[in-house]
C-alpha positions in Angstrom: 2.2 27.0 -8.3 3.8 24.5 -5.9 5.0 21.4 -7.7 5.8 17.9 -6.3 9.3 16.5 -7.1 11.3 14.0 -5.0 13.9 11.9 -6.8 16.1 9.3 -5.1 19.2 7.8 -6.5 22.4 6.2 -5.2 26.1 6.9 -6.1 28.2 3.8 -6.8 31.8 3.0 -7.9 30.4 0.7 -10.6 29.3 4.0 -12.3 32.6 5.6 -11.7 31.3 7.9 -9.1 33.0 9.4 -6.0 31.1 10.4 -2.8 33.7 13.1 -2.3 33.3 14.5 -5.8 29.5 14.5 -5.4 29.7 16.3 -2.1 32.2 18.8 -3.6 29.9 19.6 -6.5 26.8 20.1 -4.4 28.5 22.1 -1.7 30.6 24.2 -3.9 33.7 23.4 -1.9 37.2 22.1 -2.7 37.5 18.6 -1.4 40.2 15.9 -1.8 39.5 12.3 -2.4 42.2 10.3 -0.6 41.3 7.0 -2.1 41.9 8.0 -5.7 44.3 10.9 -4.9 42.2 13.6 -6.7 41.1 17.0 -5.7 37.7 18.3 -6.8 37.2 22.1 -6.8 33.7 23.6 -7.4 34.2 26.9 -5.5 33.1 28.9 -8.5 29.8 27.1 -8.7 26.9 29.6 -8.7 23.4 29.3 -7.1 24.3 27.6 -3.8 22.2 29.1 -1.1 23.0 27.0 1.9 25.0 23.9 2.9 24.9 22.0 6.2 25.7 18.6 7.7 23.2 17.2 10.2 24.2 14.0 12.1 22.8 12.0 15.0 23.6 13.4 18.5 26.1 10.6 19.3 28.2 11.1 16.2 32.0 11.6 16.4 33.2 15.2 16.0 34.9 14.6 12.6 31.4 14.0 10.9 31.0 17.8 10.8 33.9 18.1 8.4 32.6 17.4 4.9 35.9 16.2 3.5 36.5 13.8 6.4 33.0 12.5 6.3 32.9 11.4 2.7 36.4 10.1 2.8 35.4 7.9 5.7 32.4 6.7 3.6 34.8 5.9 0.7 37.1 4.1 3.1 34.3 1.9 4.6 33.5 0.5 1.1 35.9 -2.2 -0.1 34.2 -3.5 -3.2 34.8 -2.0 -6.7 31.1 -1.9 -7.3 30.0 -0.6 -3.9 27.2 1.8 -3.4 28.6 4.8 -1.6 25.7 7.2 -0.7 22.1 8.0 -1.5 20.8 11.3 -2.7 17.3 12.7 -2.2 16.5 15.7 -4.5 13.4 17.7 -3.7 11.8 20.8 -5.3 11.2 23.6 -2.9 8.0 25.8 -3.1 8.5 29.2 -4.5 5.6 30.3 -2.2 8.0 30.0 0.8 10.9 32.2 1.6 14.5 30.9 1.6 14.5 30.7 5.4 11.2 28.8 5.4 12.4 26.4 2.8 15.6 25.9 4.9 13.5 25.1 8.0 11.3 22.7 5.9 14.4 20.8 4.6 16.0 20.6 8.1 12.8 19.3 9.6 12.3 16.7 6.9 15.9 15.5 7.2 15.8 15.2 10.9 12.5 13.4 11.1 13.1 10.9 8.3 16.9 10.3 8.0 18.9 11.5 11.0 16.5 10.0 13.5 17.2 6.6 11.8 21.0 7.0 12.2 22.0 8.5 8.8 24.2 11.5 8.3 22.7 14.1 5.9 24.7 16.5 3.9 22.3 19.3 2.7 22.9 21.7 -0.2 20.1 24.1 -1.2 20.5 25.5 -4.8 18.6 28.1 -6.7 18.9 27.9 -10.5 16.9 29.3 -13.3 13.8 27.2 -14.2 12.4 26.4 -17.6 9.9 29.4 -17.3 12.7 31.9 -16.5 11.8 32.1 -12.8 13.9 30.7 -9.9 14.0 27.0 -9.3 14.8 26.4 -5.6 15.7 22.8 -4.8 17.6 20.8 -2.3 20.2 18.0 -2.7 20.4 15.7 0.4 23.3 13.3 0.4 22.8 10.4 2.9 25.1 7.8 4.3 24.1 4.2 3.7 25.6 3.1 7.0 24.4 4.2 10.4 26.6 6.6 12.3 27.6 5.4 15.8 29.9 7.0 18.4 32.7 4.8 17.0 32.0 5.8 13.4 30.2 4.2 10.5 28.5 0.8 11.2 30.1 -2.3 9.8 26.9 -3.3 8.0 24.5 -1.2 5.8 20.9 -0.9 6.8 19.1 -2.7 4.0 15.7 -1.5 5.2 16.5 1.9 3.8 16.5 0.4 0.3 12.9 -0.9 0.6 10.3 0.4 -1.8 7.9 1.0 1.2 10.6 3.2 2.9 10.9 5.4 -0.2 7.1 5.7 -0.4 7.0 6.8 3.2 9.6 9.5 2.5 7.7 10.7 -0.6 4.5 10.9 1.4 6.1 12.6 4.4 7.7 15.2 2.2 4.3 16.1 0.7 2.7 16.3 4.1 5.4 18.4 5.7 5.5 20.8 2.7 1.8 21.2 2.8 2.0 22.1 6.5 4.6 24.7 5.8 2.6 26.2 2.9 -0.5 26.3 5.1 1.4 28.0 8.0 2.7 30.6 5.5 -0.8 31.4 4.4 -0.7 29.7 1.0 -3.6 27.7 -0.4 -1.2 25.7 -2.6 -0.7 22.0 -2.0 1.4 19.2 -3.5 0.6 15.5 -3.8 3.1 12.6 -3.8 0.7 10.4 -5.7 1.0 9.9 -9.5 -1.5 11.7 -11.7 -3.3 8.5 -12.5 -3.7 7.7 -8.7 -5.1 11.2 -8.3 -7.6 10.6 -11.2 -6.0 13.3 -13.3 -6.1 12.7 -17.1 -2.8 14.4 -17.9 0.7 13.1 -18.9 3.4 13.8 -16.2 6.0 16.3 -17.3 9.5 16.8 -15.9 12.2 19.4 -15.3 14.8 19.7 -18.1 17.6 20.5 -15.7 20.1 23.3 -15.7 22.3 22.0 -18.5 19.6 21.1 -21.0 17.7 24.4 -20.3 20.9 26.3 -21.0 21.4 24.5 -24.3 17.7 25.1 -25.3 18.0 28.8 -24.6 21.0 29.0 -26.9 19.0 27.5 -29.7 20.1 23.9 -29.5 17.1 21.5 -29.7 17.6 18.5 -27.4 15.9 15.0 -27.1 14.7 15.8 -23.6 13.3 19.2 -24.8 11.5 17.6 -27.7 10.0 15.0 -25.3 8.8 17.7 -23.0 7.3 19.8 -25.7 5.4 16.7 -27.0 4.0 16.0 -23.5 2.9 19.6 -23.1 1.2 19.5 -26.6 -0.6 16.2 -25.7 -1.9 17.7 -22.4 -3.1 20.8 -24.2 -4.9 18.6 -26.8 -6.6 16.6 -24.0 -7.9 19.9 -22.5 -9.2 21.1 -25.8 -10.9 17.8 -26.4 -12.6 18.0 -23.1 -13.9 21.5 -23.9 -15.2 20.3 -27.2 -16.8 17.2 -25.7 -18.6 19.3 -23.1 -20.8 20.7 -26.0 -21.8 17.3 -27.3 -24.6 14.9 -26.5 -23.7 11.9 -24.3 -23.2 9.1 -26.8 -21.3 11.3 -29.3 -19.2 12.8 -26.4 -18.1 9.4 -25.3 -17.0 8.3 -28.8 -15.2 11.6 -29.3 -13.2 11.3 -26.1 -12.2 7.7 -27.0 -11.0 8.9 -30.4 -9.1 11.8 -28.8 -7.4 9.3 -26.4 -6.5 7.2 -29.4 -4.9 10.1 -31.3 -2.9 11.2 -28.2 -1.6 7.7 -27.6 -0.6 7.4 -31.3 1.1 10.7 -31.2 3.0 9.8 -28.1 4.1 6.3 -29.3 4.5 7.2 -33.0 2.6 4.0 -33.9 -0.7 3.1 -35.5 -2.9 1.5 -32.8 -5.7 -1.0 -33.2 -8.6 1.0 -31.9 -12.1 0.8 -33.2 -12.7 4.5 -32.6 -9.8 5.8 -34.8 -12.3 6.4 -37.6 -14.4 8.9 -35.8 -15.1 12.0 -37.8 -16.3 15.4 -36.4 -19.2 16.5 -38.5 
């Protein structure tokens, strides 16, 4: 089943991050950060399927070199709390081949980022998912300054930080992914809207990530793992409640569903709620 996942974040010095280190980890390469005089080596990292830098046509030739690119980004930022780069992480459909997913990512990057003057550093990974199957996904590192023939622009493009811009990216990713799925003969689709916006009565779940999944498989219970198990339990309880309600008469069905909603909310928050339906009893 194809799932929607697009997560955006920024790297900043205030958080002790380095654009060079981030690029090294995602690409699985050995890169040296000239600003702090430190070399980062992730050549032994597993699960890296493809890496590629895509830049505007008028970019200087050095942009194609990953170490030079991100050192130039570091050099352009003078403040100790500067934001260095943006990352867009997307889940790739299992229904598509590796080549189809690569073309999907390339098209999305060119249409939404490179066309606006950004340089995109792509890394496609394939790790083990929570269900034991493969979890193909892409990390897209983006410059916060436009690339010109002379190099990075002096000012950052603040329009790229707008909420409306992110929403456009989220919508465009869903639309392009659905087009690729359709062309591949799949009936699966994804939707960038929240479950509430789609009218779906289900709590949103999340990926545990490689490190947490690895700990859980070794028998170590985690806070994130417990949270995910609780959400899955609540979603299952909602489905069972709907099945039970379908056998009831209208008035009783409505009361039962309100009571079920109360119980699920109480389980999620761990608090007693002021709800007139909490005393409902199944006869």
